[in-house]
N, C-alpha and C positions, 0 to 999 in steps of 0.2 A: 883579246882586244876587240874582236868583232862583237862579242856578246856585250861588252861594256859600252861600245859605241851605240849599239842598238838600244840599250837601256837609256843612254843620255838622250838619243833622238826621241824616244817615247816620252821622256819627261819634258822635253822642250815643246813637244806637240800638245801637251795637256793645256786646257784653258786655265787662266789665272784664277786662283782661289784666294779666299780671305786668309790672311796670314795669322796662323795660330801657332800654339806651341808645338803641335805635331808637325805642321808644315815647315816650321823653322828647323826642327831636327832633321826632317827629310832633306831640306836644302843643304844643311851642313854635311850630311852624308854624301850628297852629290858633289859638293865642293871638294871633299876629301878624295873622292874617286878621280876628279879632274886633276887635282894636284899630283896624285900618284902617277897619272899618265904623263904629266909634263916633266917628271924627273928623268925620264929616258926609257930606253928599251930594255933596260936591265931587268926591271920588275916583270915585264912581259915575258922576257926570255926565261927568267927563273920560273915563272908560272908555267910556261910551256914545257920546259925541261922536266920540272917536277911532276907534272901530270900530262906527259905526252900522250899516253894512251887515252886519257880522258879528253885531251884536246882534239885528238883525231876523231874520237867518238862524237864530240860536239860539232866538229866540222861537217861530219856526215849527216847531221840532223837538218831538218827543214827549218828555215828561218822563222816561219810563222809559228811552228811549234815552240821554237825557242822564245818567241815573243809571248806566247800564251803562258809558258812556264814562268817567265819573268813577271807576267801580270799577276799570277797567283802569289808569287813571293812578295811582290810589291804590295798586294792587298793585305797579306798577313802582316807585313811590316807596318803598314799604315794603321791597321786595327790595333796593333800593339801600342803605337804612339798615341792614337786618338782615344782609345777606349771604346770606339764604335766601329761597326762594320761598314766599310766603304764599298759601295756597289759601283764605283766608277763614275757616278753622275757628278755633274758640276755643283759647286756650293754657292750658287747664285740665288737670286730672289725666288726662282722656282722651287728651290729646296725649302725655303722658308714658308711656302704656302702650306695651309693645313692639309694634313694627310686624311683626316677624318672629315667626311662631307655630310654630317648629319644636321648641320645648322644649329638651331637653338634647342634641339631636343635634349632634355636633361639626361645626364649619364646614369641617373638612378634607375632609369627604365631598363638599363642593360646590366643591372647588378647581378641578375641570376643567369646571364648568358656567358658564353665563352669568348665573346667578342664585344667591342665597344662601339661599333658603327661600320660604315662602309666607305671605301675610298672612291676616287673619281671614276675608276673602272668598274665599280659595283662589287668589288671583292670585299670580303670581311676583313676588318681591322682586328686581328686577334689580340687577345689580352696577353701581353708579355710582361708587364710590370706587376709581378705577383709576389715580389719579395716582402717579407715582414720586417718588424722592427729589429730583430736579431740580425737579419741579412744586412739591413742598413747600417747597423753598428759595426759589423765586420768590414763592410765596404768602406766606412769612414776610416778604419785603421789601415787598410791595405792600399786604398787609392788616395794619392795626395791631392787629387782634384775633386774629392767628394764634397768639400765645403762649397764649391762653386757649381756643383751639378744639381740641376732641378729636374723634376719629373713632370712630363707633359702627359697626363693621364688620358686626355682626349685623343691625342695622336699616338699614345703608347710609345713614347721615346724619351730618352734622356738628353737634355741640352746642357752643355758645358758653357758657362758664361765666360766671355773673353774679358781681357783687361779693359777694353773700351766699354763693354756693357757694365762692368763694375764701376767704372768712372761715372757713367751716366746715372746709375742708381745712387751713387754717393752724392752727386750734385743735386739730384731731385730731393733727396732726404734732407739736405741742408737748405732747401728753399732757393736754389740757384737755377739758372737756365740749364737745360740738359747739355747743350754744346757750349764749350768755352769760347768759341769764336763768335758768339752772338754779340752784336754791337748794341749797347744799351744807352749810348750817349747821344746819338742823332735821332731825330724824330722826322717821320715822313709826313709831309703836309698833303692831305687828301683834298683840300679845297682847290678851287680853280681861281687863281688870282686874276686871270684875264677876264673873268666874268664880272668883276667889280665895276667895270665901266658902264655896265647896263643896269640902271636902277630897277627896283621891283615895281615901282609905280611912278607915273608921271605927275601925280597930284602933289601939291605943295603940302608940307607938314602942317597939321592943324595948330591952331593957337593954344589949345588946351595942353599941348605937350610942354610948353614952357611958361604957362601962367597957372598959379594955384587955383584949384577948383572952388567955385563959390558954394556949391552944395555941400562939399565935404567940410568947408569951414562952418557952415550953418549946423551941420550934424554934430561936429565936434563941440561947437558952442552949446548946443542943447544938452549933450552928454555932460559937459562940465557943470551946467546949471543943476542938472539932476544929482550930480555927485555932491555939490555944495549943499543942496537941500537935504541930503541924506536919503533920498529915495532909491538911489543905487548904492548898494553896499558891496564892499569887496567880499569875495567868497570866504566862508569860514575856513580856518586851517583844518586840515584833515585830522581826524582823531587818531591818537597813537594806537597802533596795533598791539594788543596784549594777548598773548597766546597762553591758554590754559593747558598745560601739559597733561593734566590728569582728567580733563573733561572727555566726554564721549565724542565720537565723531559727529560732526554737524550733519544732520539729515539733508540729503540732496533735494533740491527743489524740483519736484516732479512737474513735468509739463502737463498741460491739460489734455483731455482726450481729443483725439483727432475728430474732425467733423465727419458725421455719419452721412453717407449718401441716402437720399430719399428712396424708398422702395418704388420700383418701377410698376407701372400699371400693366395688367395682363393684356396680351395682344388680342385684338378682335378675332372672333371666330365666324362660323357660318351664321350664327344668330344675328350678328351685327351687319351682315351683308345686306345690300339694297335689293339683291335678287337671291334670297336664300332658297335652299331646296324645300320642296313641299313638306317634307317630314318635320321641318323646323317651324312651320306655321301652326299657330294655335287654333283650336276649334272654339266655338262660342262658349261651350261649357268650361273649357280651360281658360279662356279669357276672363270669364266671370269669377272663376276660382282665383285667378291671378290678381284681379282687382280687389277681391275680398281679403286677400292675404296681407299680413302685416309687411311693411316695407323692408324690415330687417330680415324677414323669412323668405323673401323672394330670391330665387336662384338667378334670375335675369333681371336687369334693371329696366328694360323696356319691352314692349310688344313687338315682335318681328313682323315686318311688312314687306311686301313684294312690289317692286316697281320695274317697269319695262326698261327704262334707261336711267342713267345717273342724273340727267338734268331734270327728271321728274321728282327727284327726292326733295321734300320740303326741308325747311330749317328745323333743327332738333330743338324742341321747346325747353328741354331740361339741361341744355348745355351749360348755361351760366350757373345753375344751381349745383350741378355736379362739379364744376370747377371750383365753386366756393366751398363745397364740402371737402374737396381734395385739399384745398389750402388750409382748411381747419384741421384736417387730419395731419398734415405736415407740421402745422404750428403747435397744436395742442397735444397730440399723441406722443408720448415719449418713445424714443427708440434706443435700443441697446445693441451693441456689437457683440455677437456671440462668437467666441473663439472655440473652434473645434479642436479637441485634444485627441491625439492619436494614442489612446490608452485602451488596453484590453479591458472590456467591462468585467470580465471574471476576476481580474486582479483587484478591482475596487470592492467587491463583495467580501464580507467577512468569512473566514473559514469556519463553517458550522459543521457539527457532527452529522453523520448520516442518520436519517429518521429510523433506519432499521436498528440502530444501536440505542434508541430512546424508547423502545417498546416497554410496556404495553400502552396503547392508546386506541380509542374506538376507530374502526375503519369501515364497518358495514352494518346494515340493518339486521338486527336479530329478531325483534318483535315489533309488530305493528298493532296499534290500539285503535280500532275502528268503532265508530258509533256516534261521534259528534257530527252535526250537520251545519255548524257555523264556525266562525273563526275561533280557534283555541287560543285564549289570551294568557293563560297561566298554567304552570305545571309544577308539582312538588312531589318529592320522594320522601317516604316515611323514614325515620331515623334507623329502623331496623333493616331497611332495604327490601321489605316484602311487598309494600303497598305503594300505589301511585295515585295521586289525585290531580285532576284536570278540571279547569273551568272554561266555558265556551260562551260564544255569543248566542248560542241556542238556549240560554237561560238555565243551563244544567251544570251540576257538579257531578263528576263521575269518579268513582274509586275503582282502580284496576289492580289486578294481581300482576306484579312485575314480570315474573318468570313465564306465565302462560298467556298474558294479554286478555284474561277474562274480566269482564266488567262485573264487579260485585255489588255495587250500589249506585243509584242515580237519584239525585235530589234536584228538583225543579223549582226555580224561583220565578218571581213575577217579571223580572227584567234580567238583563245580561249580567252574568257573573264576571268580575274583572280581575280578581286576585285570589290566590289560595296559598296557604303555608301550613306545614305540619309542625306541631310542637316537638322540640327535640327530646323531651323527657316523657311525655304522655302521648297516648293515642288520641290526640285532640286536633281538630282542624279549625283553622281560622279562615273564613271565607268572606269576601266582599261582594255583595250583590244588592240590588234595588236600594242603593244609597244607604247601606247599613252593613255592619260587621256581625257575622254569626259565628259563634263558637259551637262546633258540631262534634257530637260523639258518634263516630262511625259504627261503633258496636262490633268491631272485628275480632276482639279477643276477650276471654273471660277476665274477671277482675283479678283473680289470683295470679294468672300468667302475666298479666299486665304489670302488676306490682313487682313480680320477680324480674321482669325485663327492665323495668325502670330502675331497679336497684343495681342491676348489672351494667347498665349503660353509663354509670358514673366513671368507669375506667379505673376505679380504685378497689382495693380489697376491703370492702365494708361489710359489716355484719347486717343481718336482717333487721335488728333493732335500730341500727343507725339509719338504714334506708327508710324505715317507717317513720323515724323522727324527722327526717328531712323532707319527705314527700307525703302528700295526702294519701289517704287509704285507697281511693279508686277514682276513676274518671267521673263516675256518677257523683261522688261527693264534691269533686272539683268543679263540676259544671252545675251544681245546685245553686239556683239564684237566691240570694239573700236580700230581701227587699228592705230598704231603709225606711223606717217609720218616722214620719214628721212629728215634731213635738206637738203636744196638745195646745190648742188655741191658735195655731198658725194655719192660715188659709193657703191652699196650694196656689202657687203663682204660675202664670203663663210662661212656658219655656220659649226662649228664642233659639235661633239657629246656633248661636255660639255656645249656649249652655246645653243644648240638646245633644251636642257631639260628645259630651262626657257623661251622659246619663245612661245607666245600665238598666235593661229590662229583661224580664223573662219571657220566653216564647210561650204563648198560650198552649195549654195541653191539648185542647181540642182542635188545634190547627194542623194542617197537612205538614208544615215544616217540623213541628214537634215530633210527629210520628216518623218523619224521615231522620231525626237525630239532632235537630237544632235545639239548643237549650237556652242560650243567652244571646241577646242581640243588643247592639249599640247603634243608634242612629248617627249618621254622619252628615257633614255639611255639603258634601259633594261625593262623586264617585271616587272610591279608593283605588289608586293605581298600584300600590305595593303594600305587602304585609311581610314583616320580618320578625322573628322571635329572638329573644336573648338566649345565650347558650344554656342557661339554667332553667329555661322553660317557664318563667313566671311573667315576663314582660313581653308584650307584643306591640310593635310600632307600626302605625298606619300613616300613609302619605296620601294626601289629597291635594294635588297642585291647584285645582280649580275651586278650592273652598272659598266661600264668601268672606269669612273672617280670617285674617292672616294667622291668628294663633291656632286655627284648626287645620292648618296645612300639615302639621306633623303632631301626632298625639301618641303618647305611650300609655298602654292599658296594662294594668296589673291584674292578672287572672285570679290569683288567690285572694287578694284583698278586694277585688271587684271595684277598682277605682281607676280613674283616668287622669293623666297629668298632661298639661300643655306646657312643655319646657320653654317655649319661645313665644313671647307676646308678638314679636315681629322679627322675622328673619331678614338679615341684611343680604342683599345680592339678588333679590327677586324671589320667584316661587321656588318652593322646595320640590325637587324632582325625585330624590331617592334618599335613603338613609340606611345605616347599618350599625350594629353593635360590635364593639371590640370583643374578641373571643375570651380574653382573660382580664382586662382592665375595665374600670367603670367609665369607659370613654364612649362617646356617641358621635358618629360621623353623619353629617348632613350635607347633601349635595344640592346646590342651587344650579342655575343655568350655566354659570361659568366657573364657579369656585366650589371647593370642598372645605367645610369648617369642622373642626374637632372641638368637642366640648367635654368637660369633666362633669358627669352627672352628680358625683358625690360632693365635689366642692362647688358645683354650680358656677363654673367659670369657663370662659373661652380660652382654648389652649393654642390653636394654630389655624392658619388660613392657607390653603393650598390653591394656587392659581393654575388652572388646567390648560388655558390657551384654547380650549374648545368653545364653540359658539353655544352649544346646548347639550348638557349632560343628560343622558338617558337612564343610566343605571350605575350602581356602585357595589363593589364586592371587596371583601377584606381577606387577606391571606390567613390561613390558620395560625401562622406564627404571630400575626398582629402587627408586623412592621412594614407591610406593603399593602397598597390600595390600588385597585384598577377601576377606572371609570370608562364606560362606553358612552359615545356621544352620537348625536344625530348627524353630525358632519363627518361620519365614516371613520372616525379615529378611535383608537384605544389608548388611553393615557395611563401610564404606569407611574405611581408615586412611591418613593422610598422615604418613609417617615424619618429616617436618620439623616437625610439630606435636608436641603432647604425647601422652600415653598414651590420651586419649579419642578416640572415633571422629570423623572429620571429618564424616561424614554417614551416616545410617541410612536405608535404603530398604526399602519393603515394597510389593511388587507382586503377591504370590502369596497364595493362600488356605491353602496347606498348606506342608509342609517344603520348603526350598530344598536340593536335593541337591548341586548343583555350580554354582560360579561361576568363569568362566575368561575371561581377557583374550585378545585376539587376539595371537599372537606376532609378527606382522609389522608392516606400516606402517599398518594400518587401526585407527582409534581405536574399537574395538568391545568390548563386554562382554556375555557371555551368561550367563543364570542359568536352570537347569532345576529344576522343582519336581514334587512329588507330585500337583499338581492337573492333570497331563498337559499343561502349557503351558511355553513357553520365552520368557523376556523378553530382547529385544535392546535394548541401551542404547548410545547414542553417548557414549563416555567419553573425552573428549579432555583430555590432560594437557599443559599449556603448559610450555615451557622457562623462561619468565619466572616467577620465584618470586613476583612480586606478583600474579599472576593465579591465581584458583582454578580447579580442574578443571571442565569443563562436562559435566554428566551429564544426558542427555535420553533418556527412553524413546521408542523409535521404532517398535517392532513387537512383536506378541505372536503366537507360533506355536502353533497349537492342534490339529494333526492327530493327535497321539498319543491313546491311550485308557488309562484306568486299569485296573489288574489287581491284585486282592488288596490294594487300598489304596495301591498304588504307581503312580507316573506315569513321568516321564522321569528316569532314574537317572544318566545321564552325557551329556556333550556335549564336543566338541572342535572347534577351528577348523582350517581348512585353513591351512598355513603361508604361502601366497603369495596366496590369493584370499579375498574376503569370503564364504566358504562355511562353513556350520556343519553338523556331523554330530551327530545326536542318537540316543541309544539308550534305548528305553522298555521298561517292564514288559510291554507287549503283544507283545514279541518282534520288533518292527519297528525297522529302522534307516533313517533318512532323511538325505539330503543336501539342505540348504536353500541355495538360491542366489538 
């Protein structure tokens, strides 16, 4: 009895809690205990008699210990009914306060931690809600209140919704007030009726409040008159919207570019100071040099002067002019906003093979040919690869042995020699000097050896009889001048410059040039800048851009027939700069300043026009396959044309800082391209052309040759490949000739 009474006293001393299903069951148990006590002493006597020893043992215990033991039993009972552990705290508004005090910090920041925040005491709120979907399914089967239990992940606790909470949720979802006791029939007046006795203004109401406006009547009358006259028409009805389901999306209207801010002027420095340091003051010589200098080349806009005080500084006379120029710059000069891209520059470059995998190509100087004292303007390698010919501004033609660098023969002319070219079938040189073309017999090989070499250079298995039928007997027979006898009765006419350019003459036998090897000469209209032979060795084309007659700018000379042909009366596109023969077809390439034209010499018709995009073409070379052309230009570019494509360049390359004088393909089996420039360098490119039309040519720069020096603004003027080896011969304005191997 004592134990039960102490339990009832403890329950009565507890503060009131919100009535829940668990508290209701606890109160029912208390009521049962009270009813059992009210029935009489019999129950107590029975209890005491049945467990006397236990009762005596309980009487001997301390009351506080008994209360603690009952508290533990009470807590276990409450946890069984509520489904939660009760720590004895009251269930008032303090328990509804958030346990986790992290504020608006997202819980995602704690996803890798074992806690979700901190409580008001600074202790960690450990993660206890760790059950998965399977645990939730089992809980829903075992716990009848699982459907009304929600998880508070922030405070790591489970909240069981009461009937009152469920009723509030139901009313809110139905669009009703949360509380059923809310009065919606009465309205609270928030105005002050007592203040109506005080008017807002003491003034009398104006007359316009109760009389129609005169001006509004006049405005309405005017609008009616305009409507009757038809000057004001009602707005047209809107057009019906018809949507095309199969049409593409309408392009969005883009906004205009944002206004660009004007560039700021540079801040003044020591030069603009009224009391600059002494080292910034100019001397008399520097002042005179500054005054003679062009205004655009001056580094400073005014002469610095020194004054003792700021009030001694006079007015700046150029102030208005400078402001006016500044306004012109802002108004007339276009500005563009450059967007900086954070892109790795290496990722933008194409993936090219390593130059080590593209060998062989020339890398160093193997032989130096010394002897010229002027600018070396042209170089040519003999078809056999044994001899080398160079022409220079010192009026000489020199023939060298390629392997040793020994000078075998020197021919001196009256003026500078400008061009030289070896015949691909015969040991014959074509040289341009003193406004004429000379066909030279260098006399390097006997006639029998020469005929055998010429027969073997065909590249076919031909017999000796076939070789003799196709080629003349010797170089001497080929270079014998056959004079044309005029018919009897005709008087010789005076030749003009136009007719003189196609007239063949024999070199006098008693002259110095004849003893040097010159046999036939043709007078030209101007200096010849380029000589090129046809692959069969019979035709030689000469280019004279500065010829007085337009038809004399490009002339084709037939050596065996000793005749000259002017294929163009007038070439469209300006002066002829360069020309080349097709290696296998009867096509002729002519380069003007900006275009390259292709002609069929057999049909005598124009085939195609190629637009280079360059300002001034300097040279022209044809790939041994005949389907690709490369042009070098004075505006530092190398233009590659693929004849199977359109008229536009396939690729434009720029590897030099100054004019590209010559670009030439290797005539043999090596896929090499060389380009020499006025910056005294030579670019070597691996230019491989595939027989498969679906594959593009592979162009890779592999080497830059730099041992030449500039002279009078010129660099490397000409270059030529060895016919059988990956060797390159270069001729520079410094008077030196190198063989690169």
